[in-house]
N, C-alpha and C positions, 0 to 999 in steps of 0.2 A: 574763748579765743581772744588774744590780744589784737584788737582791730587795728590799732596804730601800727603795730609791728608788721602786720601783713597787709596794710592798706595798699601798698604798691602792687602786691601780688593780686589783690582783689581787683584793682583797677585794670591790671594787665589781662586778667582772665575775662573780665566783663567785656573788654574791648578786643578780645582775641579774634583774629580774622576767621578762624575755624569755628563755624556755628555750633559744632558738637561741644566745643570747649567753652564758648561764651555763654552757653545756657546751663553750664554745670551747676551753678548755685540753685537754679530752679528745678532742673531735671535730674541732677545727680549723674550717675553712670548710664542712665537708660538710653541716651542717644549715641553712645560711642559705637562706631562701626569698625575701628581699627584697634587690634589688640595692643599694639605698642603705645597708642595714645591713652588707652585705659590704664595700662600699667604705670605710665608716667604720672597720671593724675592720682592713682592710688599711692604712689611714692610721695607725692606732694602732701596728701592727706596724712600719711604717716609722719611726715616732717612737720605737720601742724597747720596745714592749709585750712582744714575744717575738722571738727570732731566727727567721727564716723557714727552719726546718729542712726537710729533704726531705719530711717528713710534712706540715707546714703548707703548703709550696709546692705539693705535689701536690693537696691539697684546694682551694687557691686557684686553681690551673689549672682544676680541674674546675668550680669555681664560675663563673669567668668564661666558660667555654665553655657552661655551662648557660644563662647570660644572653645568649648570642649574641655575646660579645666574644672571638672566636677570636684576634684580633690581640693582645689583652692576654695571653691564655693562651700564645701562642707566644713573646711577649717574655719572660714569666716563665720559660718552659721554657729558652729560650736563655741566660738569666742564671744558671741554677742551676749552682753549682760542683760539685754532686754529684747524681747521679740514680740511681734504682733502677728496677726493672721497672714499678712502679706509675706512675712519672713518664712513661715511654714509653706505657704503656697508657692513662693519663688523657688524654695529648695526642692519641693516636690516636682515642679515644672522642670527644674534643672536636671534632675535624675532622668525624667522622661525624655527631655530634649537630647541628652547625651547618650541615650540608649541603655541606661542602667535600670531595666524594668523590674528585675527582682529586688534591687536595692530600693526602688520607689515603694514597693509593697512593704518592705521592712520599715522604711521611714514612716509610712502611714500608720503602722502598728505602734511605732515609737511615739508618734504624734498623739495617738489615742492614750497611750500610757501616761503622757504628760498632762492628760486631761484637756487637751485642746479639742474643741469641737470642730470637726472637719467642715470646711466650707464647700460650697458647690464647685468652686474652682479647683480645690485640692482633689475632690472626688472625681471630677471630670478628667483631671490629669492622670489619676490612678487608672481610670477606665481606659484612657488612651494608651497607657503602658501595657495593659492586658491586650489591647487591640494590636499594638505594633509588635509585641512578642508573638512568635509563632506557636508557642507552647504554654500559654497562660489563659486558655479558654475557661478552664475550671475555676481559676482564680477570678476571672471576669464574672462568671455566674455568681460566685460568692459575693463579690462586690455589689452585684446587682441586688442580691438579697439584702445586703446592708443598706443600700440606697432606699429600697422600699421600706425597710424597718425605721429609718430615721426621717422618712418623708421628704427626701430630696428629689424624687421623681418629678416634682412640680417645677424644679429648676430646669429651664430650657436647655442650658449647656450640658447638664448631667444627662438628661434624656437623649439629647442628640449624640453625645459620646457613646451611649449604650447602643443606639441605632448603628453607629459606625462599627462598634465592637462586633455585633452579631453579623453585620454585613460582611466584615472582613473575614470572618470564619465560615462564610458560605451558608449562614443560617438566616436566609432572607425572611422566612416565616416568623422567626423569633424577633427579627428587627421590626417587622410589621406589627407584631404584638406589642412591643415596647412603644412604638410610634402611636398606636391607638390608645395606649394608656396615658400618654403625655397630655397634660392639661394645656400647656402652652407650647406652640410650635412656631418656629420662624422659617425663613426661606432655607436656612442651612439644614434644618431638620428634614424638610421635604426633600432637599437635594441629597442628603445622606441616605434616605430611604431609596431614592432612585438609584444611587450608586450601588446600594446593596443588591438590588435586582439586576443591575447591569452586570455585576460580578458573578451573580448566580446564574446568568445566562437566560434571563426571562425578559427579553425586550418588550414583549406585549404588556407585561405588568408595569414596566417603566412608563409606558404611554398612558396607561390607566391612571397611575399616580399623578402624572403631569396634568391630565384632564381634570382630575379631582382637585388638584391644587389651584388650577385656574378658575374652576367653578366656585371655589371658596374665596375667590378674590385675592389670593395671595400673589404678590408681585414676584417676578422671576429675576434672578441675577445672572451674571455671565456664566457661572458654574452650572446653574440649572440648564440654561439653554445649550451649553456645550454638551452636557449629558444627553439631552433630548435629541440633539442633532446626531450624535454618535449612535443613538438608539434607532434612528431612521435607517442608518447604514446596516445595523444588525438585522433589522426587519426586512432589508432589501426593498424598501418601499420608497421609490423616488417621489411619487406624488405627495406622500406624507412629508417628505423632506421639504418640498416647495411650500406646503402649508405652514410648516414650522418656520420657514424663512419669512413668511408673512408676519408671524408672531414676533420674530426677531426685530423686524422693522417697526412694528407697533410699539415694542418696549424701548425702541431707540438704542438697541445694542449692536446695530450693524457696524458701527465704527469701533466697537470693542475688539481688541486684538485677539483675545482667546476665542471669542465667538466667531470672528472672521476666519481664524485658523481652522476651527471645526467645520465651517462651511466649505473651505477649500478642500479639506479631507473628504467631506461628503460628496461634493461634486466630482472629485477625482475618482471616488469609489464607483459612482454611477456612470462613469465614462464621459462626463460633461467637462472635458478639460478646458473648453473655451470659457465656461462659466467660472471655473476655478481661477483661470487667468484674470477674468474680469474682477472678481472679488479681490484678488491679490493686487491688481493694479490700482484699485480704488481705495486701498488702505492708506491712512495718513502716515502710519509708521509700521515697520516690519520688525518683528523680533526674529530670533533664530528659528523658533517654531514655525513662523510663517514661511520662511524659506524651505524648511524641511518638509512642510505640508505640501508645498508646490512641487518639490522634487518627487515626493511620494505619489502625487497625482500623475506625474509623467511616468513614473516607474510602473504604477498599477496598470496603466493603459499601454504598456509595452513600448513607450517612446523613450528608448534608451539614450539616443543621441540628444534629445531635448533635455533629458534629466542631466546629462553631462554638461550641456551648455548652461543650464540653470545653476549647476554646482560651481562652474567656473565664474559665472556672473556674481554669485553669492560671495565667492572668495575675494573678488575685486571690489565689489560695492559694500557689502556688509562687513567684510574683513574679519569675519568670525565664523568658524565652523565648530561643531562639537561632535561628540561621539554619536549622537543621534543622527547627525547629517551623514556620517560615514555608514552608520547602520542602515539608514534609508537607502543609500546607494547600493549597499551590499544586498539588500532585499531584492533588487532587480537583477542580480547576477546569479541567482540560483538555478542555472541551467547549464547544460554542456556548452552551448554556444557562447554564453556570456561569462563563463567561469574565469576566463583569462582576465577580464576586467575586475572580477571579484578578487582574484589573487593580487591584482595591482592595488586595489583599495585596501586589502588586507595589509599590504606593505605600508600604506599611509597610516593605518591604525598603529602599526608598530613604530613608525617614524614619529608620530605625535605622542607616543607613550600611552595610547588608549587601550592597549591590550589588557591592562588591568581594570578597564572599565567594564562593568558587568553587562551593560546594555549592548556595547559593541561586540563583546565576546558572544553574547546570546545570538546576535544576528549572524555572526560568523558560523555558529553551529547550524543555524537554520539554512544559511546559504549552501554550505557543504552538503547538508542533508538533502536539500532540494535538487542539488546537482548529482546526487547518488554517490557522494564521497563520504561515506560513513566513517572511514578511518581518519580522514582529516578533521571531521567534526569531533571525533573522540580526542584527538590531540589537543584541539582548542579547549574542550571541556576539562580534560585532565590538567591542562596548564593554567586554569583559572584559580587565582588565589582566593577569590571570593565568589560564591555562587548564590543566586537567589532562586525563588520558586520557578521563574521562567527558565533559568539555566537547566534545572533538573527536568522540567517538563519538555523543553526543546530537545534535550538529549534522548529522553524517553520516546518522543515522537519520531526522532531519527531512527531509533532501533525498530520502532513499529513499522515505519515506512520501508525499512530494509528487510522486514520479515524476520527480525532477530528477536524472537520472543524471550528467550532465556536471558539475554543481556538486559532487556527491558525490565523483566521481573527482578533480576539481581539489583538493578538500579532502584527499583521501588523498595526492595528490602533494605538497601543501604539508606534510603531516605528515612525509613522508619527507625532504623538503628541509630541514625544520627539525629533523630528527633527533628527532622525537617518537616515542615508542614506539607500536607498533600491536599489538593483541592480537586474540583470536578475535572479540570483539565488534565491533571495527573492521571486520574483513573480512566478518563476517556482514551488517553494514549496507551495506557497499560492494557485496557480491554481491546483496543485496536491491534496491539501486538499479539494477542491471543486468538485473533479471528482466523483460526485454522483448525481443522478437525484434530490435528495432532495435539493441540493445546486446549482442547475443550475442557478438560478437568481443571487446568489452571484458571481458565476463564470462569468456571463455576465458583472456584475459591475466591476470585476477585469479586464476583457477584455477591457472595456472602459478606465480604469485607465492606463493599459499598453499602449494603443494608445496615451493617453494624455502625458505620460512621454516620449514616443518615443522609446519604447522597442519592438514594434510590428514587427519590421523587424529582430529582433534577432531570429536565427533559433531554439535555445533551447526554448525560450519563445513560439515561434510558434508551436513547437512540443507539449509543455504543453497544449496549447489551443486546438489543434486537439485532444489530448488525453482526455481533459476535456469534450469536446462536444461529443466525441465518447462514453465515459463511461456513459454519461448522456443520451445516446440514441438519441442525436440530430445530426443525420448524415448529415442533410442539412447544419447546421452551421459548422460542422467539415469540410465538403468539401469546403465551402466558404473560411474558413481560409486557408485550404490547397492550394486552387487555387490562393489566393492572396499573398502567401509567396514568397518573391523574391528569396529565396534559399530553397532547400529541401534536406534532407539527408535520409539515410536509416531508421532512427528513425521516420521521418515524414511518410514515406510510411508504415512502420510497424504499426504505430498508426492508420492510415486510414484503412488498411486491417483488423487489429484487431477489429476496431469499426464495420465494416461491418459484421465480423464473430459473434461478440457479439449480433448484431441486427438481426441475422439470415437472412443475405442477401448474400447467397453464390455466386450468379451471380455477384454482385457488388464487392465482395472480390476478385473473380477470375479476373474480369476486371482490378481492380487496380494492381493485381499481374502481369498481362500481361503488363500493361503500365510501371510498375517499371522495368521489364526486358528489355522492348524496349528502355527505357531511359538510360540503362546501369548502373543503380544503383546497387551496390553490394548487393547480397542477403545473409542473415545469418540465423542462426537457428531460430531466433525469427520470421522472415518472413515466414519460412516454417511451424512453429508451428501455427502461426496465420491463414494461409490459410487452413491448415488441420482442424482447429477449425471451419471453415465455412461449413464443410461437416457434416450434421446433420441427414440426412434421407437416407433410403435404395436407393432411386433413385439418390442420390448424389454420391454413391460409384462408379458406372460404369462411370458416366459422368465426375466426378471431382476427387474423392478420389484416385482411382487406377492410373489414369494418373499422378497425383502429386507424388504418390509413385514411379512411373517409373522415373520421373524427379529427385527425391531424390537419387535414385540409380545411375542415370547418372551423377549427380553432386557430388557424394561422401558424401552426408549428412546423409546417412544411419548409419554411425558410431557415429553420434552425439547423446548423451543420451537424450537430450531434444526432438529431432526429433523422436527418437524411442518411447518415452513415448507418444508423440502426435499421432503417428501412432496407438499405442495400443488403445488410446481413440477414434480416428476417426473410426476405424473398428468397435469398440463396438457400438458407436452411430449410425453407419449406418447398424447395425443389424448383423454384421459378427463377433461374439464373438470367433469363432474358429481361425480366422486370428489373433485376439488379443492374444490368447493363444500361437499361433505358434511364433509370434514375441517375446513374453516374454520368451518362452522356449529357443529360440536361442540366447538370450542375454548372452554374456560372463560375464559381470559384471552387477548385478542387484542392483541399488541403491534404496534409499527409494522412490524416485519419481516413479520408475518403479513398485514397489510393490503397491504403492498408486493408480497408473493408473489401475492396474488389479483389485484392490478392487472396484474402481469406475465403471469399466467395468462390473463386475459381478452384482453390485448393480443396474446398469442401466437396466440390463436384468432381474431383479427381483430375482437374485440368492444371497439372503442375507446371507445364511449359508456359501456359498463359499467365500463371502467377508470376513466373520469372520475367516474362515480357513486360508485365505491368511495372516491375521494378525499373527496367530500362527506360520505359516511357516516362515514369515518374521523375527520373533523373534528368531526362531530356527537357521535361517541362520546368525544370529549375526548382522542384520541390525537394526540400531536405529529407533525406532518408533517415528514419529513426530506428530505435531498437525493435519496434514492432515489425517494421518492414524487414529487417534482417531476420528476425525470428521466423516469420512466415516463409521467407524465401529459402532460408537454410533448411527448414522443414520440408519444403518442396524438393530441394536438391537431395535431401536424405531419402525421400520416397522414390525419386527417380534413380537414386544411386549414381549421380553424376558427380564424380569427385572433383574434376577440374573446375566446374562452375562453383561447387561448394568452396573450393580453395580460393577462388576469386572473391567470393562473398566474404570469406574470412579475412582476406587481405584488405578489402574495402572497409570492413568493420574496424580493423586495427587502425587504418588510415584516418577514419572519422572519429576515433576514440570511443566507439561503441562496444568494443570487445570486452570491456570490464563489466558491462551490464550482466547481471546474473542470468537473465533469460537468453541473451545473445550468446554468452559463454556456454550455457547449457545446450542451446540449439546447435552450436558449433561442434561440441563433443558428440552430440547425437548424430549429427551429419557424418562425422568421420567414422563413427561406429557403424552406421548403416551403409557406408561406402566401403566397408571392409578394412579400414585403416585403424585397427585396434591400437597400434603403436602411437598413432597421433592422439588418440583419446588419452592414453596414459601420459603423453608428453604435456598436454595442456590442462589436464585435470588438476585442481588445487591440491595442496598437501592434505592428508587425511584430517588433520586438526582444523583445517579451514574449509572443508567441504560442506556445502549445503546438502540437504536431504535429496534435492533434485539431482545433484552431481552423483551422489551415491547410487541413486536409482538408475541413472544412465549407465554408470559403470557396470552395475549388476546385469542390466539388460544387454549391454554390449558383450560381456563375457558369455552370457547365455546364448546370444545370437551366433557367436562365433564358435560355439561348441566347447568352451572352457567352463564346463559345468561345476567342477570343483572350485575354480576361481570365483564363480558366481556365489557359491555358498560361503567361501572364505570372506568375500567382500561384505556379504550380509552380516556375518558375525563380527567382523572388524567394525562395521558401522554401529552395531549394538554396543560393543565394548567401549566405544568412544562416546556413548551417551546420546547418539542420534536416534530418535524414535522412527521406526519404519511407518509407512502409510500403506494404503491399499495398492498403490502403484508398485511399491517395493515387493509386495508379495506376489503380484502378477508376474514380475520378472523372475522371482525366485521359483515359483511354482512351474513356470514355463521351462526353466532350466532343469528342474526335476523331471518334468514330462519328457523333454527331448533327450535327457540323459538316462532314462530308464530307472530313475531313483524313486520307485513307487512308494515304498514305506516312508522314506524321508519326506517326500512331497506331502503325504497324508498327515505326517506329524507336524510339518510346517503350517498346513492349513488349520489344524487343530489349535496350534499355539497362537496363530493369528487372531482367532476368535477369543480363546480363553485367556491367554497371557497378555496380549496387546490390546484387546478390546476393539478390534477392527471388524466391523460386520462384513460378512461375505457378500460380495457383489457378483454380477454376472461374469466378469472377467476371471475371477477366482474359480467360479464353478466350471467355466469352460476348460480351464487348465486341469481341473480334477477329472473331468470327463475324458479329456485327452490323455491324461496320465493313466487312468484305468483302461481306456480303450486300446491304447498302444500296446499295453501289456496283456491284452486279451481277457481282462477281468470284467466281462460284460454284465454279469449278474450284479456285481457291485456298482457298476456304472448306471444300470437301470434303477437300482434302489436309490442311488444318490440323486438321480434326476427327480424321482418321486418326492424325496425329502428336502429338495433344495429350498433355501429361504427366499429365493426369488423365482419368478416364473421363467421357465426355459425359453430362450430366444432361438433365432435361426442359427446362431453360432454354436449353441449347445448341440442341436441336432446334426449340424454339418460336421462337427468334430466327431460325434459318434458314428456318423455315416462313413467318414474317412477311415476310422478304425475298423469298421465292418469290411471295407474294401481290402484293407491290409490283411485281415484274417479270414476273408471270404465268408463272413457271417451274413448270408442272404436274408434270413428271416428277420433278424433285428434291423438289418439295413432297410428292409421294406417298411418297418415301423417308423424308422427315422425319416424316411422319405415322405411318408404320409403326414407326419407332424411338420416337416419342413415346408411342404406344399400348402398346408393349412395356413401357415404364417405368410407365405409369399408364393402364390401359384406360378409366378413367372421366374422363379429361381432356377437358372440353368444348371447350377452346380448340383442340385438335387437329382435331376435327370441324369447328368453325366456320371456322377459318382455311382448311382444305382446301376446304370448301364455297365459301368466298369466292373462292378461286383458280379453282375450276371455273366459278363464276358469271362472274367477270371475263373468262375465256377462252371463254365461251359454251357450256360443257359442262353444259347444264341437266339432262341425264339423270343425270350424276354428282352434281349438286347434290341431286337427289331421292333418289338411292341413299344418299348420306351422311346426309341428314336422316332417312331411314327407319331407317338403322342406329342413329342416336342414339335414336330412339323405341324400337327393340327392346331396346336396352341401358339404357333408362330414364335417359338422360343429357339434361339440360336445359341449354340455352344460358343463360349468365349474361346477364340482361337489361341493356340499356344504360340508363343514367340520367344526368341532369345536374341540378345544383342551384345555386341562388343564395341568398346570405344577405344580406338587407337589413333594417335596423332590428331586429336580433336575431331575425328570423324567417327560418326556412329553408324555401325552396320547392323541391320535388323534382318532376322531370318525367321521364316515361317516353316511349317511342315513341308518337306520336299521342295524347298524354295530354289528356283532356277533363275531368279531375276538378278542376282548379284553379278556385276561385271566380271568377277573372278570365279564364276560358278564352276567352270571346267577344272580350274586348279583346286578348288575346294573339294570337289568330288574325287579328284585324283588323290588328294591328301587323305580323304576318308578311306579309300581303298587301301592305301599304304598303311594307314593306322590299323585297319581291320586285320590285315595280314600279320602285322607285328604283334598285336595283342592276342591273336588266336594262337600264334606260335608260343606265346608266353603262358597259355593255358586258359584264355577267355572262352567261355561257352555261353552263347546267347540265351537269355531267359525269355522265350517267346510268349510267356504268360502276360507280358506287358504290351504285346501287340494285340490290340483289342478288336480285331476283325476275324471273321470266320473264314479263314483262308488256310492254305497249306503252310507247312513250317518254313519253307524257303521264302515264300511271300511275306510271312510274318517277320522273318529276319530282315528282309529288304526294307520293310516298312519301319522297323526299328532304326535302321541306319539313315532314315530320312528325318528323324526327330530334330527339331530346331536346335537343341543344345549341342548336338554332334556337329551340325553345320557350323555353328558359332565356334566350336572348339577347333575344327579344321581351319577355318579362316584365321583364327587367332594364332595358330601354330605357323602358318605360312607368312603371317604379316608382322610378327613380333620377333625381337632378337632372341636367339637361343639362350636359355638360362634365366630369362626374365620371368617374373611372375605374371601369369595370365589371368585376367578377370573377366568372367562371363556372367550375364544376368538373364534370368528367365522369369516370365510373368506368372507361371503356374508351378506347382510342385514338380520337382525333378523326377523323371522316370527311373525306376529301380535298375533297369538294364543299363541306362545311360550312366547311372551312378557307378556301375561296375566298370564301364568303359573308361570313365574319368580316372578311376583308381589305377587301372592297368596303365593308362597313358602317363600318369604322373610318375609311376615307377620306372617304366621303360625309357621315357624321354628325360628323366631327371629334372622335370619342371614342377614348380609349385603352381597349382591351378586353384583359383578361388571361384566357386560357383554360388551365386546368390539367387535363391528363389524367394517367394513372398514371405517365407517364415524364418529363414535362417541362412547362415553362410556355411557352405561345405568347403573345407580347406583340404585339398588333396596334395599329398606329398609322400614320396617314397612308396607308393602303392597303397597308402592308407588314407582314410578320411577322418576329419576331426569329429564327425558324428558317430564314429565307431559302428556304422551301418544300422543305427537306430534313429530313424527320423520320421 
């Protein structure tokens, strides 16, 4: 270089005000932070400022790769007349930095072809490339073999990069193996191993590594302490967090920004918002993460207003927000109540142009998912230009939460097809989506895939497998997974206990609970709630329920609101509603769950009116009604068949935005179906392509209940053709339709296909339908054989169904057998005595009738009185047998006489076999005209407009002679009359009934 010629230039560069330029002669391009400055200096070099020696060329290669111009870097590298190790290392690092991972592997082979001995730096970069690529694990293992072969494992940077590699692919055990083989380790090596186990979901192992690290005298840096603090959160161990805080102070890292940020997050997680504020206030400087951590602490503790104030303060003081800020704010809006704020923040995301930011989009998916807006989550996901692992996992979790297994599995298949990486979170969500008996086969396939990939030893995946099998009712498989898990935590035990509870196996649930305590596994509110859920019957109360309640008081869990609600439910299910009321009344704070538990408790005991009253009291108390409240109360309205109240509940659900919830929508459809409004069911049910299986089941059941048996069959076949798998509930509705419609052979064929074709095991509900099917058609020999060969033990429903059929066909001998078996199961069952008495009366065995009634008196058993009711103009009118108490009694009986005359002239002949007293024919006919359903009919006729549809309800099965009266009345008066008994709707029109006289 001509120094004189360029002397002025040298002087100007050396004295340049920009330090990046003034140090150029000593540092080359290594200090350049702005691309335009680097390019200008490169131009000066080309003009002759300096010769591009190996040193300057190496720094220039590094600069261009740093700015993402890997093509420029490669061009310069190829043009170099002389290279050293740094040249190759810089080029290798450039490929990795720019994300050209495959190219880095090819460059490494090229390097070896040139005879260049790879340095530790180059090999570490190559391992990093294999780590950052989602599909280069095999290449990473091959590079590991090369490292061992050339003896580079002793290089601390190479060894650490291998630990990162295996940790990133979820192979924590392999990361540990590499770590143990390393001769030299530094703080980065230890921290990398911790991160591997953090990502693997083994927080206890992270703490073990940290303890070992400290025992070996290794100092910790800010990354180490940040990982350890986050691990305290994963372990949900607040005391451990405070101990680690002591270590932070000991190491003098309390002023470090990243460590302080981790502490804010930890305190926020443990609900210690004041401590989080204290740490935040004591920081010398705040970065964006500090503000985001503080906002997250408020969000986690439900302090929405405080988080908005903090966000506003951040905007004014810090004057910088990023996508994470908005993502954190969005995380607090994943509910129906806060969704409006979430949509507003979504608008800010679009305004700032962060909709292309992966993190922000991921949080939007989660927000809409948590708020039950799966369609909105899908729109965000589909609109993402770039997706990472979290994007795919979040969308899969959304499908799992929405109960949409097929879409979750399609997404998993797409991930594999697109060669996207899948980790333990992916499989946890996929397994959660299959936690339904319908998808048990798909769950088993996923289980095999988990084993193939090597994730079966992961405790979180193991927990998901136990949960999947438990929710599918496959407790043998659940226990096998449980027993083969190398490690188990509280979640594992809770999943097993919950599975036994759901499968109604109280002894097994209690056994598991005892073993859990013996192994010293910490018990939480979920454990208690699950074991309480196993207590289902009165005999469980003294043996299990009350001792568990005593344990709850002893351990201090009685103050937990979830446990309190579980106690309310447990006592109610075990027959002690008074204790449920006492627990509820003593609650200092009654949340929505407590009110819902009381609604369910009353509904369980048949107190539907009380359940509805609780909803009113809940609203007066200022407690927000949720989807569970609506589901319970709509079910109560359905059982009472009170349409107006059901319509009011539906209107309120629409007003509060709960009507789109799957369970509320289904409960609404069921309510309309059970209130006789089949047209309303058809109006609100989703399109066939959008229907859930629950919707299909409700439609099938509604058609069956209303006597549209062919429609019920058509609905079943349409459901199958659209690829929706039926479940055991589907077949109960279908078999019931066949039973009431007299379709015996078809019903038997459906039962057979249920077991053989669809793999659904027969349950007691299906068996009752088959007994009813055979009994109604008089095929008693087949019915008896079926009972003997049933896959489940016969219950009272089986014998009661058979007894009812014996009454219809006058089979006294078989009726006697049914009564004996019924009374063995429940000696106080009034229906057994009444039905048998009716059989005796029908067959003229009046002495046996008297004996049966005398036996009822001796046993202090009272017959459930028959009653019918009509609701007109918001007024409910109730009638009993021969009721004279109604204010319009004289008009009602006058109308009955008028009706009797009219239908007799039309050909009605009374069937006095339904008058079950030993009297003369005239008295029997008189008694028939005192039946409650006739009084309700007469009242309805005089109180409703001519031509309007009349709805009448009865608590017991309609009498056969009354059925004839209703048919005649509908034809003569030209009125449509709907009569609902406990089993079905009879729709009378034009002298005919929808049941075709087969009920």
